[in-house]
N, C-alpha and C positions, 0 to 999 in steps of 0.2 A: 100441228107441230111437226117439224122435221128434225130427227137426231142425225148428227153428223159425227163421224169419229174419223180422225186421221192419224196413221200409224205409220211409222217409218223403222225400218231394222235393216241389218246388212244381210245378206245372202251370198252364198258361195257360187251359185250359178242360176241362170236363167230357170233352169229345170226345177230348182228348189223353190224359187219365187213363185212359179206356176203351181206348184204342189200346195204352198201356203194358201195361195188365192183360192184354189178348189176348196181346202179345207174351210176357208171362211166362208166360201159360197154355200157349202153344205149346211153351217150353222145358220145361215140366213134364209135358207130355202123356205121354210114356212111363211116368210113374208115376203108375198109375191110383188110388192112395191119396192122392195128393196134395190138398190143399185150400187155396184161397186165400181169405183174408178181405179184401174189398176195400170201401174205403171212401173218402169225401172229407170232409174237415174243414176249417173256415177257419183261416187262419194267425193266430196270436194277436198281438195288436198287440205292437209293440216298446214297452218302456218308455222314457219320455223321460229325456234325459240332460241335466243341468244343467252347464254349463260354467262 
């Protein structure tokens, strides 16, 4: 079986995202077959609301 987890969260900078990725990698280090797909995407704009 394969376990997949997809998480998304805002970051303030690329550097902050890389630090989180390193921490997650450290947690998964005991699992040699673990794979992390890492990427940064822009936050989509929120739709305008009309009152």
